[in-house]
C-alpha positions in Angstrom: 27.1 16.6 -81.3 27.4 19.9 -79.6 27.4 19.9 -75.8 24.7 22.0 -74.1 25.9 24.2 -71.4 23.5 24.7 -68.5 23.7 28.2 -67.2 24.2 28.7 -63.5 21.5 30.9 -62.0 21.8 32.4 -58.5 18.9 34.5 -57.1 19.9 37.5 -55.1 17.6 39.8 -53.3 17.6 43.5 -54.1 17.9 45.8 -51.2 17.8 44.4 -47.6 16.4 41.3 -45.8 12.8 40.7 -45.2 11.4 41.7 -41.8 9.6 38.6 -40.7 8.5 39.9 -37.3 7.1 43.1 -38.7 6.2 42.6 -42.3 5.3 45.6 -44.5 1.6 46.1 -45.2 0.6 44.9 -48.6 -0.6 47.1 -51.4 -4.2 48.2 -51.2 -5.4 46.1 -54.1 -3.6 43.0 -52.8 -4.9 43.5 -49.3 -8.4 43.8 -50.7 -8.0 40.5 -52.6 -6.6 38.8 -49.5 -9.5 40.0 -47.3 -12.0 38.8 -49.9 -10.5 35.4 -50.3 -10.4 34.6 -46.6 -12.4 31.4 -45.9 -15.5 31.6 -43.7 -15.7 28.6 -41.3 -19.0 27.4 -39.9 -19.3 28.0 -36.2 -19.4 24.9 -34.0 -22.7 24.2 -32.1 -22.5 25.0 -28.5 -23.3 21.4 -27.4 -20.6 19.8 -29.6 -18.2 18.9 -26.7 -21.0 17.1 -24.9 -21.9 15.1 -28.0 -18.3 14.2 -28.7 -18.0 13.0 -25.1 -21.1 10.9 -25.3 -20.0 9.3 -28.5 -16.6 8.5 -27.1 -18.2 6.8 -24.1 -20.3 4.7 -26.4 -17.3 3.8 -28.5 -15.3 2.6 -25.5 -15.1 -1.2 -25.3 -13.9 -2.9 -22.1 -10.7 -4.9 -22.8 -11.2 -8.5 -21.5 -7.5 -8.6 -20.6 -8.1 -5.8 -18.0 -10.8 -8.0 -16.4 -8.3 -10.9 -16.1 -5.7 -8.6 -14.5 -8.4 -7.2 -12.1 -9.3 -10.7 -10.9 -5.6 -11.3 -10.4 -5.3 -8.1 -8.3 -8.4 -9.0 -6.2 -6.9 -12.5 -5.6 -3.6 -10.9 -4.5 -5.4 -8.6 -2.0 -7.7 -11.3 -0.6 -4.9 -13.9 0.0 -2.2 -11.6 1.2 -1.8 -11.0 5.0 -0.1 -7.7 4.4 -0.5 -5.2 1.5 1.5 -2.0 1.5 1.1 1.1 -0.8 4.0 3.3 -1.9 4.2 6.6 -3.7 7.3 6.2 -6.0 9.0 9.4 -7.0 11.3 9.7 -10.0 13.6 6.6 -9.8 16.1 4.9 -12.1 15.2 1.6 -13.6 18.2 0.0 -11.9 17.2 1.2 -8.5 13.6 0.0 -9.1 14.9 -3.4 -10.1 17.0 -3.5 -6.9 13.9 -2.7 -4.9 12.0 -5.6 -6.5 14.9 -7.9 -5.8 15.1 -6.8 -2.1 11.3 -7.4 -1.7 11.5 -10.7 -3.5 14.2 -11.9 -1.1 11.7 -11.3 1.7 9.0 -13.3 -0.2 7.2 -10.1 -1.1 6.1 -8.9 -4.6 6.3 -5.3 -5.9 3.5 -4.6 -8.4 2.1 -1.7 -10.4 -1.5 -1.4 -11.7 -3.5 1.4 -13.2 -6.5 3.1 -11.6 -9.1 1.5 -13.9 -7.8 -2.0 -13.0 -7.8 -1.2 -9.3 -11.4 0.1 -9.6 -12.5 -3.2 -11.1 -10.5 -5.2 -8.6 -12.0 -3.6 -5.5 -15.5 -3.0 -6.7 -18.2 -4.2 -4.3 -15.7 -5.2 -1.7 -14.4 -4.0 1.7 -11.2 -2.7 0.0 -12.8 0.1 -2.0 -11.4 2.6 0.5 -8.0 2.3 -1.2 -9.2 4.1 -4.4 -8.2 7.6 -3.2 -4.6 6.3 -3.0 -4.6 5.8 -6.8 -5.4 9.4 -7.8 -1.9 9.5 -9.4 0.0 7.1 -11.5 2.9 6.8 -9.0 1.2 4.4 -6.5 2.8 0.9 -6.3 1.8 -2.1 -4.3 3.7 -4.7 -2.3 2.0 -8.0 -1.5 3.2 -10.3 1.3 2.0 -13.7 2.6 3.3 -12.8 6.1 3.2 -9.6 8.2 6.7 -8.1 7.8 6.5 -4.4 8.6 10.0 -4.3 10.0 11.5 -5.7 6.8 9.6 -3.3 4.7 10.8 -0.3 6.7 14.4 -1.5 6.4 14.2 -1.9 2.7 12.7 1.6 2.0 15.4 3.2 4.2 17.8 2.3 1.5 15.4 3.5 -1.3 14.4 7.1 -0.5 12.3 7.4 -3.7 9.7 5.0 -2.2 7.5 6.6 0.4 5.2 4.4 2.5 1.6 5.9 2.5 -0.7 3.1 3.8 -1.2 -0.6 4.2 -3.7 -3.3 4.8 -3.2 -5.8 7.7 -5.9 -8.3 8.7 -8.4 -6.6 6.4 -7.9 -3.3 8.0 -6.5 -0.1 6.3 -3.7 1.5 8.4 -1.9 4.8 7.8 1.8 5.1 7.8 2.1 6.1 11.4 -0.2 3.2 12.4 2.0 0.8 10.5 5.1 2.1 12.3 3.3 1.6 15.7 2.3 -1.9 14.6 5.9 -2.7 13.8 6.9 -1.7 17.4 4.5 -4.2 18.9 5.9 -7.4 20.4 5.5 -10.8 18.8 1.9 -12.1 19.0 3.0 -15.6 20.1 5.0 -14.1 23.0 2.1 -11.9 24.0 -0.3 -14.9 24.0 2.1 -16.9 26.1 2.3 -14.0 28.6 -1.4 -13.6 28.7 -1.8 -17.4 29.2 0.7 -17.2 32.1 -1.3 -14.3 33.7 -4.5 -16.2 33.4 -2.9 -19.3 34.8 -1.4 -17.4 37.8 -4.8 -15.8 38.5 -6.5 -19.1 38.4 -3.9 -20.6 40.7 -4.3 -17.7 43.1 -8.1 -18.2 43.2 -7.6 -21.9 43.9 -5.1 -21.2 46.7 -7.4 -18.6 48.3 -10.3 -21.0 48.3 -8.2 -23.8 49.8 -6.4 -21.6 52.3 -8.9 -22.1 55.2 -9.1 -25.9 54.6 -5.3 -26.1 54.4 -5.0 -24.1 57.6 -7.5 -26.3 59.4 -5.7 -29.4 58.2 -2.4 -28.1 59.5 -3.9 -27.2 62.9 -5.5 -30.7 63.2 -2.3 -32.3 62.2 -0.3 -30.3 64.8 -2.9 -31.2 67.4 -2.7 -34.9 66.6 1.1 -34.9 66.8 0.9 -33.2 70.3 -1.6 -35.8 71.5 0.7 -38.6 70.2 3.6 -37.2 72.1 1.6 -36.9 75.3 0.3 -40.5 75.0 3.8 -41.8 74.3 5.1 -40.0 77.4 2.5 -41.5 79.6 3.3 -45.0 78.4 7.0 -44.6 79.1 6.5 -43.5 82.7 6.8 -46.5 85.2 3.7 -47.3 87.3 3.7 -46.0 90.8 3.4 -48.4 93.8 
């Protein structure tokens, strides 16, 4: 059998390269055909965006898992004595993990939730004032069973990417400056002891003032009785005169 030799064909352009940025105008006949064959699209109705938005709202179905997470967040907020909010800038995963470990050592928990979950969690409650803090997706929450503002400030000093913006203590929303002032307050137990001592001293002073006149009269009568006893004793010791 004879072997078929396939010819090698290489296409080469005659003249120069094609100018892609400024192509040459086509021939008149070709330009006319191109213009005639252009498709004509139907214009969209003016209210189509509104209709699409309404249809998308109807098509949305609430995820039951979000309801479960929202109940969990509500439980965290209601049973935590201190809740702090942070704006977290760009941070490495390793640094964020170290932050979670540091908070966990202080019995605090660093969490992140979306705005929709927070809206469901704080709906119809006294905590709905925190919604403006979740306008961005960079707000994180720290829950604590005890009030530990000083420990929180020490931790975020080592992590500059985390910025304290607000907090909830005793069901009251405090700003960053108010939290710093709160951390500078003395211990509540010590203040109560000092207040009890002041009340006790005031009560003791009132009692002493009320008993001052009686005590003074008692001392005077006691001194008078002692003087009379001395006089009577002196008369008995003198010999009778003949």
